[in-house]
N, C-alpha and C positions, 0 to 999 in steps of 0.2 A: 868728430867732424862730419862723418858720413851720415850719422844718425840725424844730425841737425839739418843737413841738406835734404834728406828724405822727408823729414817732418815738415820742413819749410815748404817743400813742393806740395805736400798734402794740404797744408794750410792755405797756400796761395790758390790752389784749385778750389778749395772749399769756399774761400772768400769770393772767388769769381762766380761760383755756382750760386751762392747765397745772393750775390748782387744781381745776377740775372733773374733769380727767382723773385726778389723783391720788386725789381723794375717791371717784371711781367705782371705783377699785381696792379701796377698803376698804368699799364699800357693798354689802351682800348683794343689794339690790334690782336691781343692774345685772348680775347674774351671767350672764344669758342674752343680753346684747347688748353691743356695744362702746359706749364713752362717746360721748355725742352732743355735738358741737360744731356749733352751727347754722351752716350755710353762708349762710343768708340774713342773719344778723346781721353776719357779717364782710363780706359783699358790700356791705351798705349802708354799713358803716364805711369801706371802701376802694373803694367805687364800681365794683364789677364790673370789676376789672382784666382784662387780657387773660387768656384762659382758661388758658394755660400757667402763669400766675403767680397765679391766683386762690386765695383762701383755701380755697374749697371743694375745689379741686384738691389743695391740700396736705393738707387733712384726709382727703380720700378716699384719697389714696395712703398716708397714714398708717394709715388704717383697714384698707386692703387688705393692708398689709405685715405685719400682726400677726393671727394666727389668733384665733378667738373666745376671749374671756377665760375662759369656763367650762371650756375644754379645756386651758388653759395654767397655771392657778393652783391650788395646793393651799391652799384658804382657811383651813385650820387652822394653817398654818405661817407665822409672820411672817418667817422667813428666806426662804422661797420668794416671799413677797410683795415683799420688798426686791429679790430677784433678778429678779422680774417687772418691777419699776420700772426696774432697770438695763438689762434686755433691750430695753426700748422707748425708752431714752434717745436712740439714734440717730434714731428717728422724731421725737422732740421737737426734736432739733437741726435736722432738715429743716424742721420747722414754723417754727422760729425764723428760718432762712435765708429761707424763703418770705415771712415777715412783713417781714423787713428789706428784701427786694427790692421788695415791694409798697409799703412806705412811701417807698422811694426812687423808684419808677417812676411814681407817680401824677402826671399832668401838671399838676395844680393843687394839689399838696401845699402850696405856699407860701401859700395863702389859708385853710388849715385853722386856725380861730380858736376860742378858748375863750369860752363864755358863762357868766359868773359868776352865782352865786346872790346875791340881795340880802343874805342873812345869812352869807355865806361859803361857800367851796367853789364848785363849778361844776355847771351842769346837764349840760354835755357840750361837744362841739366841733361846729363847723359850717363848711361851705364858704361863706366870706363874699363876697357880691357887692360890697359897698363896697370890699373890699380889692383888687379888680381895678383900682380907680382909673380907670374908663372912664366918661366923662360921658354916653355913650349910654344907659347902664343907668338913669340917673335919669329918662329920658323914656319908658322902656318901660312899657307897660300892666302892671298887676300880674299878670294871667293869663300873660303872656309870661315874666315873671320866674320863675314856677314851672317852666316848660319849661327856662329857662336854668339854674336851680339843678340840676335833674335831670340835664341834659347834663354839667354840670361834675362833679357827684358820680360819675357813671357813666362818665366819660371813660376809655376803655381803648385808644383809637386803633385799635380794630377794630370793635366794635359801635357805639361812640360815639367820634367823632373830634374833635380840636381844631377842625377846619374846621366841624364842626356847631355847636360852641359859638360860633364867630365868626358863623355865619349867624344865630343867634338874637340875639346882641348887636347885630348890624346889621339887626335886624328891620325898621326903618323903610324900608330900601332893598331888603331881600331878599323880604319878604312879598308884594309885588306880582308877583314873578317865579315864584311857585308852586314854590319850592324845597322839597325833602323833607328832613325831619330824623328821627332816631330818638328815641323817647320810651320811658322805662321807668317805668311807674306804680308807686306804692308798694304798691298792693294791688289785688285783683280782687273784684268783687261779682257774685253769680249769683242768679237765681231758679230755681224748680224746673223749669220748662219747658226752660230753656236749660242748667240745671245738670246734668241727667241725662246728656246726651251728653258733657259735659265729664268727668264722673266715669267714664263708660264708657271714654273714651279713656285716662284715667290708669290705670284698672284693666288695660286691654289692654297698655299700655306696661310695666306691672310684669311681666305674663306674658312679654313679649318679652325683658325683661332676664333673667328667670329662665331662659328657654330658651337664651339666649346665655351662660349660666354666670356671670352677674354678680349683684350684690346688688340684688334687686328693690326694696328699701326706699330705694334712691337716688331712686326716682320719688316725689317729694313736692313740693308747691308751694314755691317759693323765696321767695315773698312771701305775706303773709296773704291767705287766700281766705275770704270770708263768703258762705254760701249760705242764703237765706231762702226757706222753702217757703210761698208765698203765692198762687200762681196756680191752685190746684186747687179751692178752695171755691166752691160754687154756692149761689144763693139758692133752695133748694127749699122751705124752711119759713120763713114770715114771721108777724108779728103774734102771737108766742108768747114767753112767758118761757123756753121750752125751745128756742128756735130755734137758739142757738149749738150746743148739744149735738147736736140732731137733724141739723143740717147737717154737723157735723164727723163724725158717724157715717157719713153717706152719702159724705162726702169720702174717708174711710178705706176704705170698701167698694170704691170705684172705683179707688183709687190705692195700695192696700196694697203691691203689688209694687214700685212706683216708690219709695214712701216707705222700704221696707225697704232697698232698694239705697242710697238716700242716707244712711240711718242707718249702714249698713256703712261707707260712705265717710267719715263723720265720725269713725269710730274707726280706720279703716285708714290714713288719711293725716294726717300732721302738718301744722300750719299751716292747717288747714281747720276752720272753725266752721260747723256746720249748725244753723240756727234752726228748730225744729220747726213743723209746721202749727199754726195757731191763735194764733200769736204776734203777727202784724201784717203790714203791707205792707213789702216790702223797702226802699223808699226812705224811709219814715218811721222804720223801725228804724235805717237808716243815719244819718239825721239826728240822732236822739235818743240813739244808743248807739254805733254802729260807727265813726262819723266821728272821727278822731284830731285833725285840723287840723294838728298837728305830731307827727311820730314822734320818739321817742328810743330808738334801737336800739343797745344796747351803747355808749352814750355819744356816739353821733353823731346830731345833730339834723337833720331835713329836713322839708319840707312834705309833708303828706298829699296824695295824688293817687290817683285810682281810675278804672279802666275797668270797665264792667258790661255784662252781656249783656241789658240792658233799656234801651230808648231813654230812659226817664225817670230814668236814673242822674244826669242833670243836676240833679236836685233838691238834691244835696249842694253844688252851686255856691253856693247861698244861705248856706252856712256858711263860705264862703271856701276850700273844698276843690275843686280842679280835678278834674272828673269828667264822663264822657260815655259813651254807649253804643257798643259794638263788637260784631262778630260773634264766634261761639264759637271759631273757630280763633285769632283774635287774642287772645282772652282766655286760651286754653290756653297760647299762646306766652308771654304775659306772666307767667302763673303759673310757668312753667318758666325764667324769667329772660331770655327773649328780648326785644329791643326791638321796639316797634311803629314802623312807618314811617308818617309823617304829613306832610301838606303844612303848612308853617309858615303859620298862618292870619292873615288880616287880622282886625283887632279894631274893632268898631263901638263908639264911646263913646256911652253913653246917659245923658244928664244928667237927673236928677230934681230938681225944685224944689217948694216949697210943701208943702201937706199935704192929705190926703183930707177931703172934707166930711163932716159928720155923716150917718151912715147908709150911707155908701159902703163897700163891703167890698174885701178883697184880691182876691176873685174878679172884681169889676168892674174892678179895676186890671189884673189879668193878661190879661183878655180885650181890654182896650184896648191894652196893650203888644203882645199877639200880633198884633192887626190892624195896628198901626203897623210892626212889624218885618217882617211878611209883605210889606207894601207897599214897604218900603225894600229888601228883598232881602238876606238874611243867610246863605244856604245855604253851609255849609262854613266859616263864620266864627265867631269868638268875639264875644260881646256883653259889654261890661263896663260896669256901672252905677256912677255917681258923682254927686256934687253935694250941695247942702245938704238936699235932700229925703230923702236916705238916713237921716238921723237920725230921721225921722218914721215910718220903716217898721220894724216888728218883724222879728225874724229869721224868724218863721213866714211873714210877708208876703213876704219876700225868697225864701224857699224855694218859695212858691207860684209866683212869677214864674219862678224857675230851672227848676222842674219842667216847665213847658210849652215849654222850648227846642225840642223836636222839632216842636211845633205851629207855632212861628214860624220854624223851619228852621235855627236856629243849632246849632253843635257844643256851645257852652256859653252860659249866661246867668250871668255871674260877678259875685259881690258880694265885694270884698276884705274881709278881716277888719278890724273896727273895735270900738269899745266895745260896740256892740249885740251883736256876736258873742260877746264875752267874757261879757256878762250872760246870754246864752242858755246858754252852756256851764255856767255856775254853776247856772242854773235846772234844767238837765237832769241834774244830779248829778255833773258832773265836779269833781274835787277842786280846792281852792284852789291847791295846789302845781302841779298840771297846768296850770291856767289861767295861773298866773304864768310857767311855762316857755313856754307858747304865746305869750303877749304879749312876753316878753323876747326870744325867738328872732325873731319876726316884726319887731319894732322894730329889732333889731340888723341884720337882713338886708334892711331897707327893703321889707318886705312888709305893713306895718301902716298903716292909714289913721287918722290922728288929725284929726278935723274941727275940733278946737280950735286946730290949728296952721295956718299959711298953707299952701295947697296948691300944689305945683309943677305946672306945666302939663305934662300927659302928651300924647304924640302918639297919635292914633288914625287908623285908615284912613278913617273917615267918622264923622259925628256926628248924633245925634238928641237931642231934648229934649222933656220932658213936664212940665208943671206939674200936680202931683197934684190941685190944686183943680179941674182941668178934667174929671176923671174922673166919669162919671155911672153910676148903676145900670144894669146891662145883663145880657143873656144872649147866648149864641151858638148859632146853628143856622139851619135845622133839620137840616143835613147836614154842616157843616164847622165846626171849632173857631174859625176866623178870621172867620167870617161873623157879626160882632157886631151886635146889635140893642139899641138903647136901650130901657129898660123902658117909657118913656112912648110909644114908637112901636111896641110889640109887637103890639097889636091890628091896626093898619093893615098892618104887615109880614106878619102871619099871613094876612090876607085877600088880599094880593098874592101870597103863596105859593100859595094855593088857585087863584088865577087863572092864574098863570104857567105856561108850558109846562114839562114835566118837565125838571128840572135841579137844580142845587145849591140854588136858591131857588124851586123850583116843583113843583106836584103835578098841575096841569092838571085840576082838578075842575070839571066844568061848573057854570055859575051855578045851574041848576035843582036841582042835587044838593047844593049847599053847605049847605043848611039841614036836610039829612036827619037824622032822629032814629031811632036803632036801639034799640028797647025790648026788654028781655030780663029773665029772672028770675035773680037771683043768690042761690042757696041759699034760694029761697022769698021773696026780697025783691024788689020791683019796682026795676028799674035801667034806665038809658039811657046811650047813648053818642052823641056827635056828632063831626064833624070837629074835631080839636083837643082832644078829651077826654084827660085825663091817665090813663094806665093803669099807668104805672110812675113812682114817685117815690123816688129812691135817693140817700141821703147816703152817698157812696162815694168811693174813690180817694185815693191819697196826696197829690194836688194840694191837697185841702182838709181832709182829716181830720187833717192834721198841724198845723192852725192853730187854736189854742184860741179865738180871737176869733170865727171863723165857726161853729165847732161850738157854743160856748156861745150865740152869736146864734141858732142854730137852736132851741136849747132854750128861749130866751126867747120866740121866736115861738110855739112850742108852748104854753108856759105862758100867755101872753096869750090865745091862742085857746081854751084850756080854760076859763079864767076867764070868757070871754065866751059860752061854750056852743057854740063851733064844733066840728065834727067832720069828719075826713076820711072820704070815702065808702068803704065797706068793700070795694068791688071794685077800688080802686086798690092795686096791689102796692107797699107801702111797705117800706123797709128802711134799716137803719143798719149800716154795716160799717166800724168804726174801723180806723185804720192801726196802732194799738198799744193795749195795755191801759191806757196812761196816760189815754187819752180816757175810758174807762169810769170811771176813778177820779175825774177832775175833774167829769164829768157827775153822778156820784153825790154828790160833795162839795158841788156847787152845788145839789143838789136838783132838777135839771132833767130827769134821765133819766125820772122818773115821768110827766112831761108829754109827753115824746116817745113813751113807751110808750102813753099814752092816745090819741095820734094815729096809732098803728100803726107808729111808728118804733122797734120793738124791735131790739136788737142781734142780727144774724143770723150774725155770724162776724167773724174778724179776717184780712182778706186782700183781694185784688183780686176784686171781684164783678161788679156790673153794668157797671163801666167797661170791662172787657175782654170783655164778652159773657156772663159767668157769671150772668145774671139769673134763670135758672131759667124754668120754664113759667108762663104766665099761666093763671088759672083757666079751665077748659074753656068755661064760659058766656061769659066775656069774649072769649076767643079766637074763639069761633063768631060772636059779635055783630060783631066786627071783620071777619072773613073774609067772612061772608055778606052784609054790607052795604057792603063796600069802604070802610070807615071809615079816614080818615087819623088814626090814633091817635098820641098823643104820650107820650114819656118825658121826664122832667126829672131830671137827675142832676148831682151835683157832681163830675163827672169831667173828663177832659182830651181825650177823643176821642168823636165822635158821628157817625161815618160811617154811612151808611145800611146796615142789616143787621148792624151791629156790636153794638148794645145788645140788640136783640131783633128777630127776623124780622118781627114784627107791628107794630112801632112805626116807621112811616115818617118821623115827625118826632121828632127827638131834640135836646133843648136842654141846653146846659151852663149851670149856674147855681150861685150860692153856696148852701151848706147852708140858710141861712134862707129863701132864695128857693125852694128845693126844697119846704120845708114850706109856704110861702105858696101855691105853685101846686097842691100836693096839696090844700090846703084849698079853693081856688077850683075845683078839679076840671077846669080847662081852661086852655089857653094862649091861648084866644080871649077875652081880657079886657084892659081898660084899667084898671090898678090905681089910676090917679089919679082916675078918674071913676066906675068901677063898683064896687059892693060885692062883697066876697068871700062874704058870707053874712049871716045874721041872728042876733042874739044871743038870749038866753033870753027877752027881753021883746019880741022881734019887730022890733027896730030894726036897721037896716042897719049892718054892720061893714065898714069900709074897710081897705085895706092899711096906711094910716097908724096905724090903731088897734092893730095887732099888731106893728108894726115897732119894734125896740128902738133906742135912741139909742146913739151911740158911747160915751157916758159909762156907760150901763148895762152894756154889754158889757165895757168896761175894768174896771169894778168887779167883775164876775163873774170875769174872768180873774185879777185881783189876789188875790181871796179864795179861789179854787178851784184854781188851778194851782200846785202846790207841789213843791219839789225832791225831797222824799222819795217822791213818787209815781213819779218817773222811776227813782230808785235801787231801790225795792222791785220795780218791774216788771222791770227788766233784771237784777237779781240772780237772779231766778227764770226768766229767759227760756230758758236752756239746760236747765232741769230738765224741760222738756217737759210732757206731759199723760199721763193714764193710757193712752190708746190708743197714743200714740207710744212710751211706755215699755214697753208690752207687746209691741211688735214684736220678734220674735226674729231676730237676725242673727248670722252666723258671726263668730268672732273672728279668723279668718285674715287676714293682710295681702294674700293673693292671693285674688281673688274666685272663687267656685265658680259657673261659668256653668251655667245650666239650659237645656239644648238645646231644651226644649219651651216656653220662655217666648216670648211674642210682644211683650213690652215691653222686656226687657233681653237683648241678644244680643252675643256676642263678635264685634267687627268684624274683618275680615281684613286690616287695614292692615299688619300686621307678619308676615304669613304668609311663611315661607321666608326671613326676613330673616337676613343674615349681618353680620359686622363689616365687611366690605368694602362701601363705598358702591357703588351701581350705576353711578355716574358720569354724566357728561353723555351724552346720547343724542339723536339726531335722531328723526324719524318717517319711516317708509318705507312707501310704497304704502298709506296709510291711506284708508279710506272716510269720506265725509262723513255723520255721523249726523244732523245737522240743519243747515238753511240758513235763517238768520234775517235779518230787517230790523233797523231801529233800535228802541231802547228796550225791549229784552227785560229784564224786571226779575227780581229774585230770587223774586218770587211766581210768575213763569212757570216758573222753573227748579226751585225748591225746594218740596217738599210743604207745604201750608198748609191748614188747615180740615178739613172732613169728607172721608172716604174714599169715593169713588164706588163704587157697588155693582158695576160692571162692570170696574173697574180691575185691573191686575195685583196691586196691594196687597190688594184685596178677595179676589181668587182665593187669594192666599197665606194670608190669615187664615181663609177658609172651609175650606181644605184642612187647617187645624190646629184645626178644631172651634170656631172663634170665630163666634158668631151675629152676624148683621148688626147687630142692636141693640146689640151690644157692641163694634162696630168702634172707637168713640171717635174721636179726631181724629189727624191726623199729628203734631200738637204733643205729644200725650200718648205717642206711640210713637217719640219721637226717640231713645230708647235702643236701638232695634232697627234695625240697618242693612239687614236684609232688607226690612222694610217701607218704609224711607225710600228705598232704591235703586229699588224698584218704583214709588215715587211721584215720582221725579225726572222732570221734564218731563211731569208728568201733569195740568197745568193745562188745563181744557177750553177756555180761550180762546187756546191756543197757535197762533200763525200760523207755519207752516213752509213755506218756498217749495217744498220737495220735493213738497208735496201740491197744488201748483197752485191755491191759493186756498181749499182746504178747511181749516176751523178745527177743531182738536182735538189731543189728546195722542198723535198718531201720526206715523209717518214712513215713508219708503220704504226697504226693504232693497234697496240698489242692485244686488247681484249677481242677485237673482231678480225684482226689480220688485214684490215683495209689499208691501202696506200693512199695517204692524204697529204695535202699541203700541211706544213708544220703548224701554221696558225689554226687550221681546221682541226687537226688532231688535238692540239692543246686545248682548244675550245671545248671539244667533246669530253676530254678528261675533266676540265673544270666544271662543266655542267653536271657531270656525274659525281662530283665531290672528291675526285682523286688528285692527290699531289703528284708532281712529276720531278724527276731528277735528270741530270745529264752526265754521261760518262765521257771522259776525254783523255787524251794522251798528254804529251809534254808541250809546254809553252802555250797553254790555252789562253786565248785573249791577247796574243801578241799583235803588233801593229799600232795603228793610231789609237790613242786613248779616248775612244768614243763613249760618251755616257749612255747612249741608247743601246750599247752592247750589254749593259747591265739592266737598264730600265725595261727593255723589250722582254728579256726572259722572265723578269719579275711579273710583268703584266700577263705573260703566258701561263703563269702558275708554277714556274720552276722554283723549287725550294732549296735545292742544293746542286752543286757541281762537284763531281769527284774526278780529279785529274792527276796526272803524274807531276805536273808543275804548272804554275800560273805566271803570266806576265804581271809584273809588280803592280802597275796602276790598275789593271783590270781586276785583279784580286781585291784591291781596295774598293773599287767601284761596286763589286758584287756585295761586299759587306755593307756598303753604304745604302744598298737597296734591300737589305735584309735577306740576301741569299747566302747560304752556308757554303764556304769553299773548303773542300776536303782534299788532302793529298794521299794517294796510295803510298805505302811504305816503299823504301828503296828496293828496286829489283822487282817490284810488282806493278801490274796494271790490269786492265780488264781482261786482256787476253791470257796472261799467265794465271789469273785466278779462274779462268774458264767462264767469265761472264759474257753472256750473249746480248744482254739488253732486253730480253724477253721476260726477265724475272721481275718480282716486286721487291722493293728495297725498304728496309727499316733502319734508320740511323738513330742510335741510342745516345741522346744528349740529355744531361740533367735538366729538370724543369726549373731548378733554381739557378739563376745566373751566377750566384756566388760560388757554386760548385764547379764552375768551368774556369780553367786557367788557359791563358794564351798558349797555343801550340800543344795542347794535351791530346792524348790518344782517345779515339772513340771507336765503338764497335758498330759494324754494318752487317746486317744479316739479310738473307734473301729467302723468299718462299720456297726455294729449291733446296734449302738446308745449308747453303754456303755461309760462312762467317769469316770476315776479315777485318783488320784494324787499319784505320786511317788517322792521319794527323789533321786536327781541325785548324784551319789557317785564320783564326782570329789572333792577330799578332800583338795586340796591345790591350790594356784594360779599357781604353776608350772605345776600341772596336767592339768589345763585349757589351759596353753600354749601348752602342748603336743597335746591336743585335737584339738586346733585351727590349728595345723600343720599336722593333720592326723596321729599323733603318735610320739613317742619319737625319732625315728631314723630320720624321715624327719625334725623334729625340730632341731636336732643337725646339720644336713647337712646345713640347711638354715642359722643357726647362724654362722657356720664356714665360709660359703661363704661371709656373710656380714662383717666378721672380716677381 
């Protein structure tokens, strides 16, 4: 039965492909290009078989075997048309044979099963987990079942092996052992800061294909890629009906070149959707629109999964879609069909019971959960939520909790699909047939939770439990997301922070200075600030703006305040930045936006604003009052991160709060208040108004949500989302599929990754007589390695920009210039806090050029080594590359000429990124490091690696010798056969290019 199903699927795909091919011969619109048969659709259908047997291989060999159609066919002659069809018949036969081989070769073809439609026919076919008849699967966490299905579907016994499938099935026993598995996500999600370098790499790969005489159009993402431009808008204009337009105009002035490049990418690459600026925040757009939950690609059904180049990609976990953040190199590899290597994670089971009390918000809940999970320890693990309390949480509440996974340290905070998920899908405009397919597939494949049925006990690595009734109103701060403070204890906590020594919970303000009042004039109006005065109040961030209950709750607080005659002080910088246009629609529908406007919370833009530090400048009079009087000023925001210096340089205290609490604190004007005992203000009659007088009930909020949040709002918003706006539409971009690089651009530059590349891989190579560029201790993070933040005025990057006529005021940040390798290479190891042992205790972005003994900027020293033809290596301690998984932390060292990094241990993603850029990661043996071996970094190093890649095994020992006579053994950290193939090719991107050309 299963063989028939598999063969039928192959036959139906072949018939469809032949049909598209024949029709393309008779369709004038295809004259200039060969017929397109999507490689991604076939690879999803037959699970990325071994490359020599893949559908894309068959199609590409077929394409390459026939010259361009416009040169072969006389379109006026039906006789020549028939002759054309006969002439390509052998190619079709090859395609048929490839299909037949694929159907026969798939390791799990026996479990390919049909999913019938209720009214007859079928939705498609799927790889059935129940058909494996393995009792271990019933006990697996739902999040692990998604990894299992992906491994089965993509099993080709090269990139994904049957042994990998067994590791996942045996998760209960294998997960404690830190085993690695490959994972191929269904799609990739980007935002503009991380999306620009990814598109630069793809454009550069096309050039390389072209130079090697191949079809550059083969460089296209093999899985859907969605890029949402949301990280560039700043809050320059507030408290104005024109704020959205004014801020967008400034956004385009600053970022026109970057935006034009991304717009070119959206037309030049297939399978890539670019959502224009002003549309929303990437994670809210993902939740409301981009998330598929279940894919149906050419009749093959499989779970949606996504990796994104933003840490809060985890928000989609609330929809039952497995998703998390990764580095740029990993994301690019996933786009091009390569598997990600990951440790099979432990899963923490988090049981929810009861329901939230009246007036308690989802933000209060997520801050409580974050504190609990940080205390429990969940780094590198999945967290899976379950229990009777799940039914009391809306989908938006779940997404709020999933969003903050990075803050509690987990890879994912996963909520399996249940009836609540299906209701949300219908609310957000997904069709009834789509929702029926999603439910049918997930039920059939044991991935759906029905709380109306008895629940089988699942196995978890560890367990936590929370009764929702125990959650109390709270905020977090003043410097970390997991430092939760109960609202009723906020005043006392604030005063202890003033007293405490400087730290995460301290400002060390002397007792005699704690009551200081800074009086100033705000545009002719008398004003004053004290310690704890609120100067920024921002309703912002995907964490909360995706949740109608807290957004409408904020509107109700504003309404009650207006009716009582309360008014936010004019010197508080207030803003409202929704995560999608849907929010505006329901705030207008409810009639609450006008009250928010009256309190200064006009909409300022659609994107990440204050939450990522794009809060804009404070009024000059406010800034002066803070600086001149050393005031500990406060920001209150509905975001997910509040590290000191992130929100604004002048707000030393930053508190995360729900949107209604943001409005309440703005009205109070200070965080130094006990809401239970002290009035917020006085009403029109001079009577005291308390927090309880303006706080809406749960029933009021539910009624507003029910009457104001409608499915057609989501449909109309997202039908128009790719139409852009006038400024985006007016951007003029070339139509060529090859990018025309501007040599004078300081934002977009052609990187040298494929310079002088040939079809012959460079092969395995050791390192001979290399100098040590840097000698580090433990815990060197990607922030130390990779450029981040502002460009120092004396740095090599600043010198480069000044030489090209860029004024210092226009330097912008390293983040905005990630599309220019010249800037980013000069910024590599440019962190002013860098501790390099070669400098004997001196801190800074410099090193010693060993041959001369000169102290130079790292870039300048590396350039001198490269110019002289010398390789370089880096010595490091434990946890090298920890922190954010930044692709430039691997790209930068490669461009500086670093050939190997020898460390005590590596952060997992960074090690993978080094391999992806062709750098050899080596680990000292246990108990050894540079110090115990007596290495100073002044030696020259030779690393003995076989010249034939077939002689290297993952994890084998290699010998390192120095010119001073020392010899020691290291473990080479190529962990899989696939990584060896990358190294043999000089990195993952050259590997992909050569494979595509061969096909």
